[in-house]
C-alpha atoms as an extended CHARMM CRD file, in Angstrom:
* protein
*
       130  EXT
         1         1  UNK       CA              0.0340000000       -0.0050000000       -0.1490000000  PROA      1               0.0000000000
         2         2  UNK       CA              1.2670000000        3.3500000000       -0.9340000000  PROA      2               0.0000000000
         3         3  UNK       CA              1.0610000000        6.5940000000        0.8800000000  PROA      3               0.0000000000
         4         4  UNK       CA             -0.4920000000        8.5920000000       -2.1870000000  PROA      4               0.0000000000
         5         5  UNK       CA             -3.3440000000        6.3120000000       -2.5930000000  PROA      5               0.0000000000
         6         6  UNK       CA             -4.4390000000        7.5840000000        0.9040000000  PROA      6               0.0000000000
         7         7  UNK       CA             -6.5000000000       10.7530000000        2.2800000000  PROA      7               0.0000000000
         8         8  UNK       CA             -7.3800000000       11.9310000000        5.2750000000  PROA      8               0.0000000000
         9         9  UNK       CA            -10.2330000000       10.0830000000        6.9170000000  PROA      9               0.0000000000
        10        10  UNK       CA             -9.2440000000        6.8570000000        4.8280000000  PROA      10              0.0000000000
        11        11  UNK       CA             -9.2860000000        3.5000000000        7.0530000000  PROA      11              0.0000000000
        12        12  UNK       CA             -6.4250000000        1.4420000000        7.3320000000  PROA      12              0.0000000000
        13        13  UNK       CA             -4.8450000000       -1.6080000000        9.2200000000  PROA      13              0.0000000000
        14        14  UNK       CA             -2.2770000000       -0.2820000000       11.1990000000  PROA      14              0.0000000000
        15        15  UNK       CA             -2.0310000000       -2.8000000000       13.8530000000  PROA      15              0.0000000000
        16        16  UNK       CA             -5.7940000000       -2.6030000000       13.9310000000  PROA      16              0.0000000000
        17        17  UNK       CA             -8.2540000000       -0.3750000000       12.5440000000  PROA      17              0.0000000000
        18        18  UNK       CA             -7.6010000000        3.0420000000       12.2200000000  PROA      18              0.0000000000
        19        19  UNK       CA             -8.1620000000        6.3050000000       10.5180000000  PROA      19              0.0000000000
        20        20  UNK       CA             -5.9830000000        8.6490000000        8.5750000000  PROA      20              0.0000000000
        21        21  UNK       CA             -5.5890000000       11.6390000000       10.6690000000  PROA      21              0.0000000000
        22        22  UNK       CA             -2.6900000000       13.6060000000        8.4850000000  PROA      22              0.0000000000
        23        23  UNK       CA              0.0070000000       12.5600000000        6.1830000000  PROA      23              0.0000000000
        24        24  UNK       CA              3.2550000000       14.4460000000        6.4100000000  PROA      24              0.0000000000
        25        25  UNK       CA              6.2160000000       14.2950000000        3.1450000000  PROA      25              0.0000000000
        26        26  UNK       CA              9.0310000000       14.3140000000        5.2490000000  PROA      26              0.0000000000
        27        27  UNK       CA             12.6030000000       15.7960000000        4.0490000000  PROA      27              0.0000000000
        28        28  UNK       CA             13.7490000000       12.6800000000        2.7020000000  PROA      28              0.0000000000
        29        29  UNK       CA             10.6620000000       11.9020000000        0.5700000000  PROA      29              0.0000000000
        30        30  UNK       CA              9.2580000000        9.5270000000        2.9860000000  PROA      30              0.0000000000
        31        31  UNK       CA              5.9290000000        9.6400000000        4.5620000000  PROA      31              0.0000000000
        32        32  UNK       CA              4.6030000000        9.8800000000        7.9370000000  PROA      32              0.0000000000
        33        33  UNK       CA              1.0530000000        8.8770000000        8.9690000000  PROA      33              0.0000000000
        34        34  UNK       CA             -1.1160000000       10.3020000000       12.0720000000  PROA      34              0.0000000000
        35        35  UNK       CA             -3.6200000000        7.7170000000       12.7060000000  PROA      35              0.0000000000
        36        36  UNK       CA             -6.3040000000        7.7500000000       15.4660000000  PROA      36              0.0000000000
        37        37  UNK       CA             -8.4180000000        4.8340000000       17.1440000000  PROA      37              0.0000000000
        38        38  UNK       CA            -11.6730000000        6.0860000000       18.4140000000  PROA      38              0.0000000000
        39        39  UNK       CA            -12.0150000000        4.0220000000       21.8700000000  PROA      39              0.0000000000
        40        40  UNK       CA            -15.7330000000        3.3030000000       23.0340000000  PROA      40              0.0000000000
        41        41  UNK       CA            -15.1990000000        5.8640000000       25.3680000000  PROA      41              0.0000000000
        42        42  UNK       CA            -15.6170000000        8.1510000000       22.3000000000  PROA      42              0.0000000000
        43        43  UNK       CA            -11.9660000000        9.3430000000       23.0760000000  PROA      43              0.0000000000
        44        44  UNK       CA             -9.6710000000        9.4680000000       19.9400000000  PROA      44              0.0000000000
        45        45  UNK       CA             -6.2650000000        8.1590000000       20.6270000000  PROA      45              0.0000000000
        46        46  UNK       CA             -3.8150000000        9.3850000000       17.8060000000  PROA      46              0.0000000000
        47        47  UNK       CA              0.0360000000        8.3130000000       17.2210000000  PROA      47              0.0000000000
        48        48  UNK       CA              2.4980000000        8.9190000000       14.7160000000  PROA      48              0.0000000000
        49        49  UNK       CA              3.6080000000        6.1870000000       12.3310000000  PROA      49              0.0000000000
        50        50  UNK       CA              6.2360000000        6.5290000000        9.6680000000  PROA      50              0.0000000000
        51        51  UNK       CA              4.7460000000        4.6390000000        6.7570000000  PROA      51              0.0000000000
        52        52  UNK       CA              8.1460000000        2.8770000000        5.7020000000  PROA      52              0.0000000000
        53        53  UNK       CA              8.6140000000        1.4110000000        9.0080000000  PROA      53              0.0000000000
        54        54  UNK       CA              5.1620000000       -0.1540000000        9.7000000000  PROA      54              0.0000000000
        55        55  UNK       CA              2.9160000000       -3.0520000000        8.4130000000  PROA      55              0.0000000000
        56        56  UNK       CA              0.1770000000       -0.4930000000        7.0310000000  PROA      56              0.0000000000
        57        57  UNK       CA             -2.5900000000       -2.7590000000        5.4910000000  PROA      57              0.0000000000
        58        58  UNK       CA             -5.7580000000       -1.9030000000        3.3280000000  PROA      58              0.0000000000
        59        59  UNK       CA             -8.5450000000       -3.0920000000        4.7670000000  PROA      59              0.0000000000
        60        60  UNK       CA            -10.2810000000       -5.5390000000        2.5640000000  PROA      60              0.0000000000
        61        61  UNK       CA            -13.9190000000       -4.4350000000        1.4870000000  PROA      61              0.0000000000
        62        62  UNK       CA            -16.5170000000       -6.8430000000        2.7890000000  PROA      62              0.0000000000
        63        63  UNK       CA            -20.1570000000       -7.2270000000        2.7290000000  PROA      63              0.0000000000
        64        64  UNK       CA            -19.9110000000       -5.8990000000        6.4910000000  PROA      64              0.0000000000
        65        65  UNK       CA            -17.9750000000       -2.6990000000        5.4930000000  PROA      65              0.0000000000
        66        66  UNK       CA            -20.6060000000       -1.7380000000        2.4680000000  PROA      66              0.0000000000
        67        67  UNK       CA            -23.5260000000       -2.3470000000        5.2470000000  PROA      67              0.0000000000
        68        68  UNK       CA            -21.6830000000        0.2010000000        7.5650000000  PROA      68              0.0000000000
        69        69  UNK       CA            -21.4670000000        2.5620000000        4.3770000000  PROA      69              0.0000000000
        70        70  UNK       CA            -25.1700000000        2.5670000000        4.0620000000  PROA      70              0.0000000000
        71        71  UNK       CA            -25.2630000000       -0.2200000000        0.8590000000  PROA      71              0.0000000000
        72        72  UNK       CA            -28.1390000000       -2.0840000000        1.7180000000  PROA      72              0.0000000000
        73        73  UNK       CA            -28.9730000000       -5.8790000000        1.5110000000  PROA      73              0.0000000000
        74        74  UNK       CA            -29.4980000000       -5.3830000000       -2.5930000000  PROA      74              0.0000000000
        75        75  UNK       CA            -26.1840000000       -3.7150000000       -2.7610000000  PROA      75              0.0000000000
        76        76  UNK       CA            -27.6000000000       -0.4400000000       -3.8740000000  PROA      76              0.0000000000
        77        77  UNK       CA            -26.7400000000        2.6910000000       -2.1740000000  PROA      77              0.0000000000
        78        78  UNK       CA            -29.3570000000        5.0290000000       -2.7340000000  PROA      78              0.0000000000
        79        79  UNK       CA            -28.7070000000        9.0680000000       -3.0080000000  PROA      79              0.0000000000
        80        80  UNK       CA            -31.5210000000       10.6030000000       -5.2320000000  PROA      80              0.0000000000
        81        81  UNK       CA            -29.5030000000       13.6740000000       -5.8520000000  PROA      81              0.0000000000
        82        82  UNK       CA            -26.5700000000       11.9280000000       -7.4050000000  PROA      82              0.0000000000
        83        83  UNK       CA            -27.6250000000        8.4760000000       -8.5890000000  PROA      83              0.0000000000
        84        84  UNK       CA            -27.1630000000        5.3070000000       -7.1230000000  PROA      84              0.0000000000
        85        85  UNK       CA            -23.8920000000        3.1840000000       -6.8800000000  PROA      85              0.0000000000
        86        86  UNK       CA            -24.3440000000       -0.7590000000       -7.3240000000  PROA      86              0.0000000000
        87        87  UNK       CA            -21.7450000000       -2.8560000000       -5.8720000000  PROA      87              0.0000000000
        88        88  UNK       CA            -21.5680000000       -6.5380000000       -7.5260000000  PROA      88              0.0000000000
        89        89  UNK       CA            -18.9770000000       -8.5730000000       -5.1510000000  PROA      89              0.0000000000
        90        90  UNK       CA            -15.8280000000       -6.9530000000       -7.2570000000  PROA      90              0.0000000000
        91        91  UNK       CA            -16.7570000000       -3.6010000000       -8.9780000000  PROA      91              0.0000000000
        92        92  UNK       CA            -18.6200000000       -0.7920000000       -8.5890000000  PROA      92              0.0000000000
        93        93  UNK       CA            -21.1960000000        0.5870000000      -11.0960000000  PROA      93              0.0000000000
        94        94  UNK       CA            -23.0690000000        4.0830000000      -11.1210000000  PROA      94              0.0000000000
        95        95  UNK       CA            -26.4180000000        5.0250000000      -12.7440000000  PROA      95              0.0000000000
        96        96  UNK       CA            -28.5090000000        7.9900000000      -12.7400000000  PROA      96              0.0000000000
        97        97  UNK       CA            -31.7410000000        5.7220000000      -12.1830000000  PROA      97              0.0000000000
        98        98  UNK       CA            -32.6880000000        2.0820000000      -10.6850000000  PROA      98              0.0000000000
        99        99  UNK       CA            -32.8100000000        0.8150000000      -13.9030000000  PROA      99              0.0000000000
       100       100  UNK       CA            -30.3140000000       -1.8350000000      -14.8190000000  PROA      100             0.0000000000
       101       101  UNK       CA            -28.0240000000        0.1030000000      -17.1930000000  PROA      101             0.0000000000
       102       102  UNK       CA            -25.1600000000        0.3130000000      -14.9920000000  PROA      102             0.0000000000
       103       103  UNK       CA            -21.8470000000        2.1080000000      -15.8620000000  PROA      103             0.0000000000
       104       104  UNK       CA            -18.8860000000        0.9440000000      -15.0560000000  PROA      104             0.0000000000
       105       105  UNK       CA            -16.9910000000        2.8470000000      -12.9780000000  PROA      105             0.0000000000
       106       106  UNK       CA            -14.2930000000        1.0440000000      -11.0800000000  PROA      106             0.0000000000
       107       107  UNK       CA            -12.9790000000       -2.3630000000       -9.1670000000  PROA      107             0.0000000000
       108       108  UNK       CA            -12.8760000000       -1.4280000000       -5.2200000000  PROA      108             0.0000000000
       109       109  UNK       CA            -11.1600000000       -4.2030000000       -3.3830000000  PROA      109             0.0000000000
       110       110  UNK       CA            -10.3200000000       -2.0030000000       -0.3620000000  PROA      110             0.0000000000
       111       111  UNK       CA            -12.2880000000        0.2870000000        1.9080000000  PROA      111             0.0000000000
       112       112  UNK       CA            -10.0120000000        3.1400000000        1.0420000000  PROA      112             0.0000000000
       113       113  UNK       CA            -10.4400000000        2.7860000000       -2.6060000000  PROA      113             0.0000000000
       114       114  UNK       CA            -14.2930000000        3.1920000000       -2.4560000000  PROA      114             0.0000000000
       115       115  UNK       CA            -13.9090000000        6.0370000000        0.0820000000  PROA      115             0.0000000000
       116       116  UNK       CA            -11.7540000000        7.7580000000       -2.3820000000  PROA      116             0.0000000000
       117       117  UNK       CA            -13.9930000000        6.7540000000       -5.3870000000  PROA      117             0.0000000000
       118       118  UNK       CA            -16.9020000000        7.9750000000       -3.1810000000  PROA      118             0.0000000000
       119       119  UNK       CA            -15.1760000000       11.4550000000       -2.5280000000  PROA      119             0.0000000000
       120       120  UNK       CA            -14.0890000000       11.7950000000       -6.2410000000  PROA      120             0.0000000000
       121       121  UNK       CA            -17.7610000000       11.1130000000       -7.4530000000  PROA      121             0.0000000000
       122       122  UNK       CA            -19.9820000000       12.9990000000       -5.0050000000  PROA      122             0.0000000000
       123       123  UNK       CA            -17.2860000000       15.7660000000       -3.1980000000  PROA      123             0.0000000000
       124       124  UNK       CA            -18.3890000000       14.5300000000        0.1150000000  PROA      124             0.0000000000
       125       125  UNK       CA            -16.9010000000       11.8100000000        2.7390000000  PROA      125             0.0000000000
       126       126  UNK       CA            -18.4810000000        8.0330000000        2.5180000000  PROA      126             0.0000000000
       127       127  UNK       CA            -20.1070000000        8.2960000000        6.2810000000  PROA      127             0.0000000000
       128       128  UNK       CA            -20.0760000000        4.9520000000        8.4600000000  PROA      128             0.0000000000
       129       129  UNK       CA            -23.6150000000        4.3290000000        9.7460000000  PROA      129             0.0000000000
       130       130  UNK       CA            -23.4430000000        2.9390000000       13.2190000000  PROA      130             0.0000000000
């Protein structure tokens, strides 16, 4: 996983699921991430991680994550103002209506890829529904 794939707010696996809070390019060209983990108490604990020295892994996109992001059991995320996104298990498709004429958009295998694509399409962050 490369640091240039990440945006602030992306979820990553860095010794547990964490959220990217800051990305800093160092003088030698490497990247440092500030990642935060929200505890049950609601308090966020942040730590600085040198990306080259940590085993930073992308989070596989699963049905569980899609449900957290608001996709329903049929795989359709409804946003009447921007169209419909459909997840077929490996590819994301978009349409301006509920018909079956979906246009292929991208293959998303990881959570951060879906977060980035959603932001690129809507200019809004993909929110997690709790």
